[in-house]
DRENNU-376603 format. One record per residue (C-alpha): residue in three letters; z, x, y. Coordinates in nm, 3 decimals. Example, Ala and Ser with C-alpha at 12.3 -4.5 7.8 and 13.67 -1.06 7.14 Angstrom:
<recs>
[rec "Ala"; [0.780; 1.230; -0.450]]
[rec "Ser"; [0.714; 1.367; -0.106]]
</recs>
This chain:
<recs>
[rec "Unk"; [-1.100; 4.207; 5.221]]
[rec "Unk"; [-0.999; 4.573; 5.160]]
[rec "Unk"; [-0.990; 4.727; 4.820]]
[rec "Unk"; [-0.610; 4.753; 4.838]]
[rec "Unk"; [-0.580; 4.382; 4.918]]
[rec "Unk"; [-0.810; 4.286; 4.632]]
[rec "Unk"; [-0.615; 4.498; 4.387]]
[rec "Unk"; [-0.292; 4.326; 4.495]]
[rec "Unk"; [-0.433; 3.976; 4.447]]
[rec "Unk"; [-0.580; 4.052; 4.112]]
[rec "Unk"; [-0.255; 4.217; 4.000]]
[rec "Unk"; [-0.058; 3.909; 4.116]]
[rec "Unk"; [-0.273; 3.673; 3.907]]
[rec "Unk"; [-0.262; 3.897; 3.607]]
[rec "Unk"; [0.118; 3.920; 3.628]]
[rec "Unk"; [0.149; 3.540; 3.682]]
[rec "Unk"; [-0.085; 3.472; 3.379]]
[rec "Unk"; [0.112; 3.714; 3.167]]
[rec "Unk"; [0.440; 3.548; 3.259]]
[rec "Unk"; [0.300; 3.199; 3.195]]
[rec "Unk"; [0.152; 3.307; 2.853]]
[rec "Unk"; [0.503; 3.403; 2.743]]
[rec "Unk"; [0.633; 3.047; 2.790]]
[rec "Unk"; [0.562; 2.720; 2.610]]
[rec "Unk"; [0.508; 2.405; 2.808]]
[rec "Unk"; [0.772; 2.140; 2.726]]
[rec "Unk"; [0.706; 1.844; 2.956]]
[rec "Unk"; [0.973; 1.610; 2.798]]
[rec "Unk"; [1.309; 1.682; 2.957]]
[rec "Unk"; [1.496; 1.536; 2.660]]
[rec "Unk"; [1.306; 1.774; 2.426]]
[rec "Unk"; [1.374; 2.072; 2.656]]
[rec "Unk"; [1.741; 1.978; 2.683]]
[rec "Unk"; [1.781; 2.002; 2.302]]
[rec "Unk"; [1.621; 2.347; 2.311]]
[rec "Unk"; [1.876; 2.449; 2.583]]
[rec "Unk"; [2.160; 2.311; 2.379]]
[rec "Unk"; [2.037; 2.509; 2.078]]
[rec "Unk"; [2.025; 2.827; 2.286]]
[rec "Unk"; [1.647; 2.851; 2.268]]
[rec "Unk"; [1.618; 2.805; 2.651]]
[rec "Unk"; [1.852; 2.922; 2.924]]
[rec "Unk"; [1.785; 2.636; 3.165]]
[rec "Unk"; [1.767; 2.478; 3.406]]
[rec "Unk"; [1.511; 2.211; 3.314]]
[rec "Unk"; [1.175; 2.351; 3.428]]
[rec "Unk"; [0.932; 2.227; 3.157]]
[rec "Unk"; [0.913; 2.569; 2.996]]
[rec "Unk"; [1.079; 2.759; 2.718]]
[rec "Unk"; [1.024; 3.120; 2.620]]
[rec "Unk"; [0.767; 3.126; 2.339]]
[rec "Unk"; [0.936; 3.424; 2.175]]
[rec "Unk"; [1.254; 3.218; 2.127]]
[rec "Unk"; [1.081; 2.942; 1.919]]
[rec "Unk"; [0.814; 3.113; 1.706]]
[rec "Unk"; [1.068; 3.218; 1.441]]
[rec "Unk"; [1.250; 2.882; 1.423]]
[rec "Unk"; [1.223; 2.740; 1.071]]
[rec "Unk"; [1.423; 2.417; 1.109]]
[rec "Unk"; [1.442; 2.187; 1.408]]
[rec "Unk"; [1.644; 1.866; 1.431]]
[rec "Unk"; [1.553; 1.642; 1.726]]
[rec "Unk"; [1.704; 1.323; 1.588]]
[rec "Unk"; [2.074; 1.379; 1.664]]
[rec "Unk"; [2.178; 1.060; 1.489]]
[rec "Unk"; [2.062; 0.702; 1.446]]
[rec "Unk"; [2.044; 0.657; 1.818]]
[rec "Unk"; [1.796; 0.939; 1.872]]
[rec "Unk"; [1.745; 1.148; 2.179]]
[rec "Unk"; [1.486; 0.931; 2.354]]
[rec "Unk"; [1.207; 1.199; 2.321]]
[rec "Unk"; [0.873; 1.048; 2.398]]
[rec "Unk"; [0.651; 1.362; 2.415]]
[rec "Unk"; [0.657; 1.645; 2.159]]
[rec "Unk"; [0.412; 1.874; 2.339]]
[rec "Unk"; [0.513; 2.228; 2.274]]
[rec "Unk"; [0.586; 2.177; 1.903]]
[rec "Unk"; [0.264; 2.360; 1.825]]
[rec "Unk"; [0.425; 2.696; 1.913]]
[rec "Unk"; [0.700; 2.652; 1.652]]
[rec "Unk"; [0.463; 2.829; 1.407]]
[rec "Unk"; [0.735; 2.921; 1.154]]
[rec "Unk"; [0.864; 2.568; 1.132]]
[rec "Unk"; [0.909; 2.430; 0.779]]
[rec "Unk"; [1.156; 2.149; 0.862]]
[rec "Unk"; [1.109; 1.903; 1.145]]
[rec "Unk"; [1.330; 1.602; 1.202]]
[rec "Unk"; [1.219; 1.382; 1.490]]
[rec "Unk"; [1.325; 1.035; 1.368]]
[rec "Unk"; [1.474; 0.766; 1.592]]
[rec "Unk"; [1.290; 0.867; 1.907]]
[rec "Unk"; [1.021; 0.707; 2.125]]
[rec "Unk"; [0.724; 0.913; 2.009]]
[rec "Unk"; [0.380; 0.747; 2.031]]
[rec "Unk"; [0.194; 1.059; 1.898]]
[rec "Unk"; [0.273; 1.385; 1.732]]
[rec "Unk"; [0.049; 1.694; 1.668]]
[rec "Unk"; [0.164; 1.911; 1.382]]
[rec "Unk"; [-0.168; 2.069; 1.308]]
[rec "Unk"; [-0.046; 2.411; 1.411]]
[rec "Unk"; [0.272; 2.381; 1.199]]
[rec "Unk"; [0.100; 2.481; 0.872]]
[rec "Unk"; [0.424; 2.596; 0.703]]
[rec "Unk"; [0.583; 2.253; 0.740]]
[rec "Unk"; [0.752; 2.138; 0.424]]
[rec "Unk"; [0.965; 1.849; 0.553]]
[rec "Unk"; [0.852; 1.603; 0.826]]
[rec "Unk"; [1.075; 1.310; 0.912]]
[rec "Unk"; [0.933; 1.109; 1.194]]
[rec "Unk"; [1.047; 0.757; 1.100]]
[rec "Unk"; [1.158; 0.501; 1.353]]
[rec "Unk"; [0.923; 0.591; 1.632]]
[rec "Unk"; [0.621; 0.418; 1.778]]
[rec "Unk"; [0.345; 0.626; 1.608]]
[rec "Unk"; [0.012; 0.457; 1.564]]
[rec "Unk"; [-0.147; 0.768; 1.411]]
[rec "Unk"; [-0.024; 1.058; 1.199]]
[rec "Unk"; [-0.241; 1.350; 1.092]]
[rec "Unk"; [-0.091; 1.569; 0.827]]
[rec "Unk"; [-0.416; 1.713; 0.691]]
[rec "Unk"; [-0.332; 2.063; 0.806]]
[rec "Unk"; [0.011; 2.063; 0.639]]
[rec "Unk"; [-0.066; 2.153; 0.273]]
[rec "Unk"; [0.290; 2.266; 0.201]]
[rec "Unk"; [0.443; 1.933; 0.286]]
[rec "Unk"; [0.685; 1.813; 0.018]]
[rec "Unk"; [0.871; 1.538; 0.193]]
[rec "Unk"; [0.719; 1.295; 0.442]]
[rec "Unk"; [0.914; 1.015; 0.594]]
[rec "Unk"; [0.722; 0.803; 0.852]]
[rec "Unk"; [0.858; 0.451; 0.791]]
[rec "Unk"; [0.921; 0.208; 1.074]]
[rec "Unk"; [0.622; 0.301; 1.287]]
[rec "Unk"; [0.291; 0.137; 1.380]]
[rec "Unk"; [0.066; 0.328; 1.141]]
[rec "Unk"; [-0.255; 0.164; 1.026]]
[rec "Unk"; [-0.379; 0.460; 0.830]]
[rec "Unk"; [-0.222; 0.748; 0.644]]
[rec "Unk"; [-0.417; 1.024; 0.470]]
[rec "Unk"; [-0.222; 1.240; 0.226]]
[rec "Unk"; [-0.513; 1.372; 0.022]]
[rec "Unk"; [-0.454; 1.734; 0.142]]
[rec "Unk"; [-0.082; 1.720; 0.074]]
[rec "Unk"; [-0.105; 1.811; -0.286]]
[rec "Unk"; [0.261; 1.935; -0.300]]
[rec "Unk"; [0.404; 1.609; -0.173]]
[rec "Unk"; [0.714; 1.501; -0.369]]
[rec "Unk"; [0.860; 1.230; -0.149]]
[rec "Unk"; [0.655; 0.983; 0.057]]
[rec "Unk"; [0.822; 0.701; 0.246]]
[rec "Unk"; [0.599; 0.496; 0.468]]
[rec "Unk"; [0.758; 0.150; 0.460]]
[rec "Unk"; [0.735; -0.102; 0.741]]
[rec "Unk"; [0.406; 0.001; 0.897]]
[rec "Unk"; [0.067; -0.175; 0.917]]
[rec "Unk"; [-0.110; 0.008; 0.628]]
[rec "Unk"; [-0.378; -0.183; 0.448]]
[rec "Unk"; [-0.465; 0.101; 0.206]]
[rec "Unk"; [-0.282; 0.397; 0.061]]
[rec "Unk"; [-0.443; 0.667; -0.152]]
[rec "Unk"; [-0.201; 0.887; -0.342]]
[rec "Unk"; [-0.437; 0.996; -0.613]]
[rec "Unk"; [-0.407; 1.370; -0.508]]
[rec "Unk"; [-0.032; 1.358; -0.483]]
[rec "Unk"; [0.021; 1.426; -0.848]]
[rec "Unk"; [0.372; 1.573; -0.793]]
[rec "Unk"; [0.503; 1.260; -0.627]]
[rec "Unk"; [0.837; 1.158; -0.766]]
[rec "Unk"; [0.940; 0.895; -0.506]]
[rec "Unk"; [0.710; 0.652; -0.328]]
[rec "Unk"; [0.828; 0.381; -0.092]]
[rec "Unk"; [0.550; 0.179; 0.073]]
[rec "Unk"; [0.696; -0.165; 0.113]]
[rec "Unk"; [0.646; -0.413; 0.395]]
[rec "Unk"; [0.285; -0.315; 0.473]]
[rec "Unk"; [-0.045; -0.498; 0.419]]
[rec "Unk"; [-0.145; -0.335; 0.092]]
[rec "Unk"; [-0.359; -0.544; -0.145]]
[rec "Unk"; [-0.369; -0.278; -0.421]]
[rec "Unk"; [-0.182; 0.038; -0.524]]
[rec "Unk"; [-0.318; 0.289; -0.775]]
[rec "Unk"; [-0.048; 0.516; -0.914]]
[rec "Unk"; [-0.231; 0.612; -1.229]]
[rec "Unk"; [-0.242; 0.983; -1.126]]
[rec "Unk"; [0.125; 0.994; -1.040]]
[rec "Unk"; [0.279; 1.068; -1.380]]
[rec "Unk"; [0.588; 1.226; -1.225]]
[rec "Unk"; [0.682; 0.915; -1.039]]
[rec "Unk"; [1.043; 0.807; -1.102]]
[rec "Unk"; [1.106; 0.577; -0.809]]
[rec "Unk"; [0.843; 0.323; -0.688]]
[rec "Unk"; [0.915; 0.076; -0.419]]
[rec "Unk"; [0.629; -0.144; -0.297]]
[rec "Unk"; [0.776; -0.480; -0.210]]
[rec "Unk"; [0.654; -0.730; 0.054]]
[rec "Unk"; [0.286; -0.653; 0.039]]
[rec "Unk"; [-0.012; -0.849; -0.088]]
[rec "Unk"; [-0.054; -0.655; -0.413]]
[rec "Unk"; [-0.220; -0.855; -0.687]]
[rec "Unk"; [-0.226; -0.599; -0.971]]
[rec "Unk"; [0.002; -0.305; -1.052]]
[rec "Unk"; [-0.056; -0.073; -1.347]]
[rec "Unk"; [0.237; 0.158; -1.421]]
[rec "Unk"; [0.143; 0.245; -1.784]]
[rec "Unk"; [0.095; 0.615; -1.696]]
[rec "Unk"; [0.435; 0.638; -1.521]]
[rec "Unk"; [0.664; 0.687; -1.814]]
[rec "Unk"; [0.922; 0.876; -1.603]]
[rec "Unk"; [0.975; 0.567; -1.388]]
[rec "Unk"; [1.345; 0.464; -1.364]]
[rec "Unk"; [1.320; 0.223; -1.066]]
[rec "Unk"; [1.047; -0.028; -0.981]]
[rec "Unk"; [1.080; -0.254; -0.689]]
[rec "Unk"; [0.773; -0.474; -0.636]]
[rec "Unk"; [0.917; -0.807; -0.528]]
[rec "Unk"; [0.741; -1.043; -0.290]]
[rec "Unk"; [0.380; -0.964; -0.379]]
[rec "Unk"; [0.123; -1.169; -0.572]]
[rec "Unk"; [0.126; -0.971; -0.891]]
[rec "Unk"; [0.010; -1.179; -1.191]]
[rec "Unk"; [0.087; -0.949; -1.485]]
[rec "Unk"; [0.327; -0.657; -1.532]]
[rec "Unk"; [0.325; -0.443; -1.851]]
[rec "Unk"; [0.632; -0.221; -1.862]]
[rec "Unk"; [0.605; -0.146; -2.236]]
[rec "Unk"; [0.545; 0.224; -2.183]]
[rec "Unk"; [0.816; 0.279; -1.919]]
[rec "Unk"; [1.082; 0.408; -2.159]]
[rec "Unk"; [1.315; 0.530; -1.885]]
[rec "Unk"; [1.317; 0.217; -1.668]]
[rec "Unk"; [1.667; 0.107; -1.572]]
[rec "Unk"; [1.605; -0.107; -1.261]]
[rec "Unk"; [1.331; -0.359; -1.207]]
[rec "Unk"; [1.291; -0.625; -0.930]]
[rec "Unk"; [0.965; -0.820; -0.957]]
[rec "Unk"; [1.095; -1.146; -0.816]]
[rec "Unk"; [0.887; -1.376; -0.595]]
[rec "Unk"; [0.550; -1.296; -0.740]]
[rec "Unk"; [0.284; -1.488; -0.923]]
[rec "Unk"; [0.363; -1.348; -1.271]]
[rec "Unk"; [0.212; -1.506; -1.575]]
[rec "Unk"; [0.301; -1.217; -1.802]]
[rec "Unk"; [0.598; -0.977; -1.810]]
[rec "Unk"; [0.632; -0.725; -2.088]]
[rec "Unk"; [0.969; -0.549; -2.103]]
[rec "Unk"; [0.939; -0.441; -2.462]]
[rec "Unk"; [0.991; -0.070; -2.400]]
[rec "Unk"; [1.279; 0.021; -2.634]]
[rec "Unk"; [1.515; 0.066; -2.342]]
[rec "Unk"; [1.646; -0.282; -2.269]]
[rec "Unk"; [2.003; -0.190; -2.358]]
[rec "Unk"; [2.006; 0.079; -2.088]]
[rec "Unk"; [1.865; -0.139; -1.812]]
[rec "Unk"; [2.126; -0.203; -1.542]]
[rec "Unk"; [1.942; -0.440; -1.309]]
[rec "Unk"; [1.661; -0.676; -1.398]]
[rec "Unk"; [1.533; -0.953; -1.158]]
[rec "Unk"; [1.230; -1.164; -1.221]]
[rec "Unk"; [1.338; -1.483; -1.040]]
[rec "Unk"; [1.104; -1.711; -0.850]]
[rec "Unk"; [0.796; -1.665; -1.067]]
[rec "Unk"; [0.717; -2.032; -1.136]]
[rec "Unk"; [0.434; -1.962; -1.378]]
[rec "Unk"; [0.633; -1.725; -1.600]]
[rec "Unk"; [0.719; -1.927; -1.912]]
[rec "Unk"; [0.834; -1.633; -2.132]]
[rec "Unk"; [0.923; -1.265; -2.121]]
[rec "Unk"; [0.849; -1.007; -2.392]]
[rec "Unk"; [1.157; -0.799; -2.470]]
[rec "Unk"; [1.297; -0.552; -2.727]]
[rec "Unk"; [1.513; -0.813; -2.901]]
[rec "Unk"; [1.473; -1.177; -2.815]]
[rec "Unk"; [1.814; -1.256; -2.976]]
[rec "Unk"; [2.005; -1.005; -2.755]]
[rec "Unk"; [2.227; -1.115; -2.467]]
[rec "Unk"; [2.020; -1.136; -2.147]]
[rec "Unk"; [2.267; -1.330; -1.938]]
[rec "Unk"; [2.314; -1.040; -1.687]]
[rec "Unk"; [1.944; -1.054; -1.608]]
[rec "Unk"; [1.811; -1.273; -1.328]]
[rec "Unk"; [1.757; -1.558; -1.362]]
[rec "Unk"; [2.062; -1.583; -1.592]]
[rec "Unk"; [1.961; -1.922; -1.735]]
[rec "Unk"; [1.619; -1.800; -1.852]]
[rec "Unk"; [1.592; -1.843; -2.236]]
[rec "Unk"; [1.229; -1.792; -2.339]]
[rec "Unk"; [1.245; -1.436; -2.468]]
[rec "Unk"; [0.992; -1.331; -2.730]]
[rec "Unk"; [0.875; -1.006; -2.900]]
[rec "Unk"; [0.496; -1.047; -2.839]]
[rec "Unk"; [0.261; -1.182; -2.568]]
[rec "Unk"; [0.095; -1.407; -2.824]]
[rec "Unk"; [0.430; -1.591; -2.883]]
[rec "Unk"; [0.422; -1.704; -2.521]]
[rec "Unk"; [0.167; -1.970; -2.604]]
[rec "Unk"; [0.427; -2.141; -2.821]]
[rec "Unk"; [0.619; -2.249; -2.501]]
[rec "Unk"; [0.326; -2.450; -2.378]]
[rec "Unk"; [0.386; -2.812; -2.486]]
[rec "Unk"; [0.099; -2.973; -2.674]]
[rec "Unk"; [0.096; -3.294; -2.879]]
[rec "Unk"; [0.040; -3.287; -3.254]]
[rec "Unk"; [-0.116; -3.555; -3.467]]
[rec "Unk"; [-0.138; -3.586; -3.846]]
[rec "Unk"; [-0.459; -3.605; -4.043]]
[rec "Unk"; [-0.607; -3.955; -4.036]]
[rec "Unk"; [-0.786; -4.118; -4.327]]
[rec "Unk"; [-0.966; -4.456; -4.266]]
[rec "Unk"; [-1.283; -4.637; -4.185]]
[rec "Unk"; [-1.241; -4.561; -3.812]]
[rec "Unk"; [-0.982; -4.423; -3.573]]
[rec "Unk"; [-0.890; -4.492; -3.216]]
[rec "Unk"; [-0.754; -4.186; -3.026]]
[rec "Unk"; [-0.399; -4.254; -2.889]]
[rec "Unk"; [-0.276; -4.158; -2.546]]
[rec "Unk"; [-0.137; -3.801; -2.521]]
[rec "Unk"; [0.159; -3.671; -2.325]]
[rec "Unk"; [0.064; -3.302; -2.339]]
[rec "Unk"; [-0.298; -3.192; -2.373]]
[rec "Unk"; [-0.650; -3.328; -2.390]]
[rec "Unk"; [-0.888; -3.401; -2.675]]
[rec "Unk"; [-1.188; -3.170; -2.743]]
[rec "Unk"; [-1.439; -3.144; -3.027]]
[rec "Unk"; [-1.417; -2.760; -3.034]]
[rec "Unk"; [-1.125; -2.513; -3.006]]
[rec "Unk"; [-0.999; -2.365; -2.672]]
[rec "Unk"; [-1.109; -2.663; -2.462]]
[rec "Unk"; [-1.469; -2.628; -2.556]]
[rec "Unk"; [-1.721; -2.877; -2.678]]
[rec "Unk"; [-1.707; -3.242; -2.574]]
[rec "Unk"; [-1.400; -3.379; -2.403]]
[rec "Unk"; [-1.273; -3.703; -2.564]]
[rec "Unk"; [-1.061; -3.969; -2.399]]
[rec "Unk"; [-0.767; -4.171; -2.529]]
[rec "Unk"; [-0.903; -4.500; -2.655]]
[rec "Unk"; [-1.227; -4.345; -2.790]]
[rec "Unk"; [-1.319; -4.472; -3.133]]
[rec "Unk"; [-1.399; -4.204; -3.395]]
[rec "Unk"; [-1.650; -4.321; -3.662]]
[rec "Unk"; [-1.736; -3.990; -3.828]]
[rec "Unk"; [-1.538; -3.725; -4.021]]
[rec "Unk"; [-1.443; -3.438; -3.789]]
[rec "Unk"; [-1.175; -3.203; -3.667]]
[rec "Unk"; [-1.036; -3.288; -3.318]]
[rec "Unk"; [-0.847; -3.033; -3.105]]
[rec "Unk"; [-0.568; -3.112; -2.864]]
[rec "Unk"; [-0.577; -2.840; -2.600]]
[rec "Unk"; [-0.321; -2.786; -2.316]]
[rec "Unk"; [-0.363; -2.508; -2.054]]
[rec "Unk"; [-0.142; -2.402; -1.776]]
[rec "Unk"; [-0.233; -2.144; -1.509]]
[rec "Unk"; [-0.124; -1.867; -1.742]]
[rec "Unk"; [-0.128; -1.969; -2.105]]
[rec "Unk"; [-0.274; -2.229; -2.338]]
[rec "Unk"; [-0.181; -2.389; -2.663]]
[rec "Unk"; [-0.355; -2.618; -2.901]]
[rec "Unk"; [-0.319; -2.817; -3.222]]
[rec "Unk"; [-0.584; -2.983; -3.436]]
[rec "Unk"; [-0.602; -3.269; -3.676]]
[rec "Unk"; [-0.868; -3.409; -3.911]]
[rec "Unk"; [-1.013; -3.756; -3.891]]
[rec "Unk"; [-1.162; -3.844; -4.226]]
[rec "Unk"; [-1.383; -4.147; -4.216]]
[rec "Unk"; [-1.429; -4.292; -4.557]]
[rec "Unk"; [-1.461; -4.641; -4.700]]
[rec "Unk"; [-1.327; -4.531; -5.040]]
[rec "Unk"; [-0.969; -4.586; -5.144]]
[rec "Unk"; [-0.892; -4.211; -5.149]]
[rec "Unk"; [-1.063; -3.895; -5.037]]
[rec "Unk"; [-1.075; -3.572; -5.236]]
[rec "Unk"; [-1.176; -3.261; -5.025]]
[rec "Unk"; [-1.445; -3.037; -5.183]]
[rec "Unk"; [-1.316; -2.719; -5.015]]
[rec "Unk"; [-1.047; -2.578; -4.782]]
[rec "Unk"; [-1.010; -2.258; -4.576]]
[rec "Unk"; [-0.646; -2.136; -4.571]]
[rec "Unk"; [-0.688; -1.870; -4.293]]
[rec "Unk"; [-0.406; -1.995; -4.064]]
[rec "Unk"; [-0.635; -2.106; -3.789]]
[rec "Unk"; [-0.492; -2.451; -3.793]]
[rec "Unk"; [-0.818; -2.600; -3.928]]
[rec "Unk"; [-0.846; -2.716; -4.285]]
[rec "Unk"; [-0.578; -2.479; -4.396]]
[rec "Unk"; [-0.442; -2.703; -4.676]]
[rec "Unk"; [-0.615; -2.881; -4.964]]
[rec "Unk"; [-0.480; -3.235; -4.958]]
[rec "Unk"; [-0.588; -3.568; -5.110]]
[rec "Unk"; [-0.584; -3.857; -4.865]]
[rec "Unk"; [-0.475; -4.180; -5.033]]
[rec "Unk"; [-0.544; -4.484; -4.810]]
[rec "Unk"; [-0.390; -4.745; -5.044]]
[rec "Unk"; [-0.122; -4.526; -5.209]]
[rec "Unk"; [-0.295; -4.528; -5.547]]
[rec "Unk"; [-0.215; -4.166; -5.643]]
[rec "Unk"; [0.098; -4.086; -5.846]]
[rec "Unk"; [0.071; -3.707; -5.881]]
[rec "Unk"; [-0.172; -3.417; -5.869]]
[rec "Unk"; [-0.189; -3.089; -6.071]]
[rec "Unk"; [-0.397; -2.787; -5.967]]
[rec "Unk"; [-0.526; -2.527; -6.223]]
[rec "Unk"; [-0.724; -2.209; -6.210]]
[rec "Unk"; [-1.043; -2.160; -6.414]]
[rec "Unk"; [-0.837; -2.053; -6.714]]
[rec "Unk"; [-0.631; -2.369; -6.720]]
[rec "Unk"; [-0.312; -2.216; -6.575]]
[rec "Unk"; [-0.104; -2.462; -6.368]]
[rec "Unk"; [-0.077; -2.333; -6.014]]
[rec "Unk"; [0.070; -2.627; -5.825]]
[rec "Unk"; [0.214; -2.967; -5.899]]
[rec "Unk"; [0.211; -3.219; -5.619]]
[rec "Unk"; [0.430; -3.530; -5.677]]
[rec "Unk"; [0.228; -3.737; -5.432]]
[rec "Unk"; [-0.041; -3.706; -5.162]]
[rec "Unk"; [0.197; -3.638; -4.879]]
[rec "Unk"; [0.197; -3.270; -4.969]]
[rec "Unk"; [-0.093; -3.028; -4.995]]
[rec "Unk"; [-0.176; -2.685; -5.142]]
[rec "Unk"; [-0.188; -2.374; -4.921]]
[rec "Unk"; [-0.383; -2.156; -5.172]]
[rec "Unk"; [-0.086; -1.949; -5.298]]
[rec "Unk"; [0.090; -1.906; -5.631]]
[rec "Unk"; [0.451; -1.788; -5.637]]
[rec "Unk"; [0.399; -1.669; -5.280]]
[rec "Unk"; [0.091; -1.469; -5.361]]
[rec "Unk"; [-0.232; -1.540; -5.178]]
[rec "Unk"; [-0.508; -1.636; -5.419]]
[rec "Unk"; [-0.869; -1.523; -5.388]]
[rec "Unk"; [-1.169; -1.731; -5.292]]
[rec "Unk"; [-1.270; -1.921; -5.609]]
[rec "Unk"; [-1.315; -2.266; -5.763]]
[rec "Unk"; [-1.000; -2.452; -5.874]]
[rec "Unk"; [-0.956; -2.763; -6.080]]
[rec "Unk"; [-0.750; -3.074; -6.007]]
[rec "Unk"; [-0.607; -3.348; -6.224]]
[rec "Unk"; [-0.511; -3.667; -6.035]]
[rec "Unk"; [-0.298; -3.930; -6.212]]
[rec "Unk"; [-0.318; -4.268; -6.050]]
[rec "Unk"; [-0.045; -4.530; -6.065]]
[rec "Unk"; [-0.268; -4.726; -6.294]]
[rec "Unk"; [-0.254; -4.425; -6.540]]
[rec "Unk"; [-0.618; -4.355; -6.475]]
[rec "Unk"; [-0.695; -3.979; -6.470]]
[rec "Unk"; [-0.941; -3.817; -6.224]]
[rec "Unk"; [-1.058; -3.461; -6.283]]
[rec "Unk"; [-1.283; -3.232; -6.079]]
[rec "Unk"; [-1.288; -2.905; -5.890]]
[rec "Unk"; [-1.293; -2.777; -5.530]]
[rec "Unk"; [-1.347; -2.443; -5.363]]
[rec "Unk"; [-1.102; -2.216; -5.182]]
[rec "Unk"; [-1.287; -2.019; -4.913]]
[rec "Unk"; [-1.135; -1.730; -4.722]]
</recs>
């Protein structure tokens, strides 16, 4: 080959390469047609668009409307290097590469067929909508400016938003999440995570929250006492045992739904006496002002103190017998015969709360029993000093302090003394009694008040 011929061939390839390098490959005809319609390509469809026409484009809408444009291949998007807004929702995309679009701030790619989405090279992203895809993983740790994240109706089993501290709106419902940590997302105002498998949800750090939708999970406790701006809450169809809505904002709440939580026997609110009929369920009535009060709604039988030579435990409707509080000690059965003085506890427990009562069995062959001490500390055990009169021999009882001052007069033994005088709690000390029998016989002695 002569030198002139070689020069011609080399020149041809250089010109061809130069021409090709000025064009961007767009293999999807529907994608290219949009670029033609936008005036970024002159046509006809040839799988190429002039690169110089697209490098300065800052916003590109390939979604048209809810029907989409049937784009299945987004090859070529990498040359849109100035792009900060990309709308490709409602298409047929199975993959998307936005690693070269480092200026991207808004990416809407929902309602496609994406099984993977890599946004690690898009640090400026503030709004990401990728719902209604096939995603099994989503990493947003590098997207520290993210303000809106909507990833509903995918196949996500985990979601880490700990680095997205500016997040104000998070929608991640209808996935396979078992947990969700939003403790770092103090700017969150809208949180929607329904129809997952979440068992715990802590929103105590999210005091800007106005809307919380977490229905159809398996959440067992929800404390909203620090969510002062909350106006809408739907936590229906969960496994709630505890719901605390005592946040000082109940009067401003517009929508509250906690239906279909069969274990929820009470709700803590700002004012238990307020009108809650607009809340769901509307017929719910067990509103209280503290979690501790919820135990009061657990039914438990109550028995009076027994004085005798023996005692047979009767059948209970609510609860079981134990020799120690909180279902501890030895379990006793109805029909058991008690032959020794003791306190017996009736304990009833549901899957969420428990309640108990106690009563004393005083075994004594004497006609009456005078306690030597009592402990009025409101624990339900030995809180009252009371004389037990098996044969109704006692007429009245007077109680004095060590200086002879009358503190309490009891007309019979059906009443007891709680350790107070004119409403004032008395200190631990010895106190004296004077018992007048029906026979006019007088019994005197002392007992101890222990606190």
